[in-house]
C-alpha positions as CSV (number, residue, x, y, z in Angstrom):
1,L,12.4,8.2,-12.7
2,V,10.0,9.2,-10.0
3,Y,11.0,12.2,-7.9
4,I,9.7,12.9,-4.4
5,P,10.0,16.5,-3.1
6,N,12.2,16.6,0.0
7,A,10.9,18.2,3.2
8,K,7.8,19.8,1.6
9,A,4.3,18.8,0.7
10,G,3.8,18.4,-3.0
11,P,3.1,15.9,-5.7
12,A,5.4,13.2,-6.9
13,W,6.3,13.7,-10.5
14,V,7.5,11.3,-13.2
15,A,10.5,12.5,-15.3
16,R,11.5,11.7,-18.9
17,L,15.2,10.8,-18.5
18,A,16.0,11.2,-22.2
19,V,14.4,14.6,-22.5
20,G,14.7,15.9,-18.9
21,G,12.0,17.7,-17.1
22,A,8.8,16.6,-15.6
23,A,6.5,14.4,-17.6
24,A,3.5,14.6,-15.3
25,D,2.6,15.3,-11.7
26,L,0.9,12.7,-9.5
27,P,-1.1,14.8,-7.1
28,H,-1.1,12.4,-4.2
29,G,-2.5,15.0,-1.7
30,P,-1.6,17.7,0.7
31,N,1.1,15.7,2.6
32,P,4.5,14.6,1.4
33,V,4.9,11.4,-0.7
34,T,7.2,9.1,1.3
35,A,7.2,6.0,-0.8
36,V,6.9,5.1,-4.5
37,A,6.8,1.8,-6.4
38,W,6.2,0.7,-10.0
39,S,4.3,-2.5,-10.7
40,P,6.5,-5.2,-12.4
41,D,4.6,-4.8,-15.7
42,G,5.0,-1.0,-15.6
43,T,1.3,-0.3,-15.8
44,T,0.8,1.0,-12.3
45,I,2.6,3.4,-10.0
46,A,1.9,3.3,-6.2
47,T,2.6,6.3,-4.0
48,G,2.4,6.4,-0.2
49,G,2.2,9.2,2.2
50,H,0.3,10.3,5.3
51,G,-2.2,7.5,5.7
52,D,-2.9,6.8,2.0
53,V,-1.6,4.5,-0.7
54,V,-2.6,5.7,-4.1
55,L,-2.5,3.6,-7.3
56,W,-2.0,5.4,-10.6
57,D,-2.3,4.3,-14.2
58,A,1.3,4.8,-15.4
59,A,0.3,5.7,-19.0
60,T,-2.5,8.2,-18.3
61,R,-1.3,9.4,-14.8
62,K,-4.9,9.1,-13.6
63,E,-5.7,7.9,-10.1
64,L,-7.1,4.4,-10.1
65,R,-7.8,4.0,-6.4
66,R,-6.9,5.3,-3.0
67,V,-6.5,3.0,0.0
68,R,-6.6,4.4,3.5
69,I,-4.4,2.7,6.1
70,A,-5.2,4.1,9.5
71,G,-4.5,3.5,13.1
72,R,-7.0,4.2,15.9
73,N,-6.8,8.0,15.4
74,G,-7.3,7.7,11.6
75,S,-3.8,8.1,10.3
76,S,-0.5,6.4,9.5
77,A,2.9,7.0,7.9
78,V,3.7,4.9,4.8
79,N,7.4,4.2,4.9
80,A,8.0,1.9,1.9
81,L,6.1,0.1,-0.9
82,A,7.0,-2.9,-3.0
83,F,5.0,-4.9,-5.6
84,A,5.3,-8.6,-5.7
85,L,6.7,-9.9,-9.0
86,D,3.3,-11.1,-10.2
87,G,1.9,-7.6,-9.5
88,R,-1.0,-9.1,-7.5
89,T,0.2,-8.0,-4.0
90,L,1.5,-4.6,-2.9
91,A,3.4,-4.6,0.4
92,A,3.2,-1.3,2.4
93,A,5.4,-0.7,5.4
94,V,3.5,1.5,7.8
95,T,3.6,3.1,11.2
96,L,0.1,3.6,12.6
97,D,-0.7,6.7,14.6
98,S,-1.8,4.7,17.7
99,G,-2.6,1.3,18.9
100,T,-0.8,-1.9,19.8
101,N,2.1,-2.9,17.5
102,V,1.9,0.2,15.4
103,D,4.7,-0.8,13.0
104,R,3.7,-3.4,10.5
105,V,3.6,-4.4,6.9
106,V,0.2,-4.4,5.2
107,M,-0.5,-6.5,2.1
108,L,-2.8,-4.9,-0.4
109,D,-4.6,-6.1,-3.5
110,P,-3.7,-3.5,-6.2
111,A,-6.7,-4.5,-8.3
112,G,-9.3,-4.2,-5.7
113,G,-7.6,-2.1,-3.0
114,G,-8.4,-4.4,-0.1
115,R,-6.1,-5.9,2.5
116,I,-4.8,-9.5,1.9
117,G,-4.5,-11.7,4.9
118,D,-3.0,-10.6,8.3
119,D,-0.6,-7.8,8.7
120,L,3.1,-8.7,9.4
121,Q,3.8,-7.7,13.0
122,L,7.3,-6.4,13.6
123,Y,7.3,-6.3,17.4
124,R,10.0,-8.6,18.8
125,D,11.0,-9.5,22.4
126,G,9.8,-6.2,23.8
127,E,11.6,-4.2,21.1
128,E,9.7,-1.9,18.7
129,M,10.8,-2.3,15.1
130,A,9.9,0.1,12.3
131,A,9.9,-1.1,8.7
132,L,11.8,1.3,6.5
133,A,12.5,-0.8,3.4
134,L,10.9,-3.7,1.5
135,A,12.1,-6.1,-1.2
136,W,10.6,-9.2,-2.8
137,S,12.8,-12.2,-3.6
138,P,13.4,-12.9,-7.3
139,D,11.0,-15.9,-7.2
140,G,8.4,-13.9,-5.3
141,T,8.3,-16.4,-2.4
142,A,9.8,-14.2,0.3
143,L,9.6,-10.5,1.4
144,A,12.7,-8.9,3.1
145,V,11.8,-6.1,5.5
146,G,14.5,-3.6,6.5
147,L,14.0,-2.6,10.2
148,R,15.1,0.0,12.6
149,G,14.8,-0.6,16.3
150,Y,13.6,2.1,18.7
151,G,12.3,2.5,22.2
152,A,13.8,1.3,25.5
153,K,15.2,-1.9,24.1
154,A,16.4,-0.5,20.7
155,T,19.2,-2.2,18.9
156,A,20.8,-1.6,15.5
157,G,18.9,-2.2,12.3
158,A,18.0,-5.7,11.1
159,V,16.4,-7.5,8.2
160,R,13.6,-9.9,8.7
161,V,12.6,-12.2,5.9
162,F,9.0,-13.5,5.6
163,T,7.9,-16.4,3.4
164,T,4.8,-16.1,1.3
165,Q,4.2,-19.8,1.5
166,P,1.4,-20.5,3.9
167,A,1.6,-23.3,6.5
168,A,-0.2,-26.4,5.2
169,A,-3.5,-25.8,7.1
170,A,-3.4,-22.0,7.1
171,P,-6.0,-20.1,5.0
172,A,-5.2,-17.3,2.5
173,W,-1.9,-15.4,2.6
174,R,-0.4,-16.0,6.1
175,P,3.4,-15.2,6.2
176,R,5.6,-16.8,8.8
177,A,9.1,-15.7,9.7
178,V,12.0,-17.6,8.1
179,T,14.9,-15.8,9.6
180,T,15.3,-12.9,11.9
181,D,17.8,-10.1,12.5
182,R,21.2,-10.0,10.9
């Protein structure tokens, strides 16, 4: 169990369910932790907050690496995190502090900390869409993104599913939309 303090800055902590009580703090930083994910093999915990994704060794609770995801003014909000089933990709739903198409899903390499491929853009037909939830398909070939519309053309929430299978001639990891909306 990973607990995220509500409405206050503080570390996430890992609880022992059988014993109760905190097992260890993960001192993410001075801002609230807004997203948490375990790697499929259980060896890594990812936490996300104000502009940073931090990867932790689950056994030792030591920080492995910190990845800054920033907009033009140097910050972002991390809304959700999800590891791909093979553990080699970490999806981060973020809202950048400024710029064009500020809401996106960034693919990260948990081993090296760098970005993988292009960001998934969530802007659609003049409507701004914020990603609030992420889930990989059981076979790891698709990523479902839970969305909330906002702005002048806002509609109700939606789910957009992206495939991880690149187009035949496309290099690297280049997702394409398979379905949109409801």
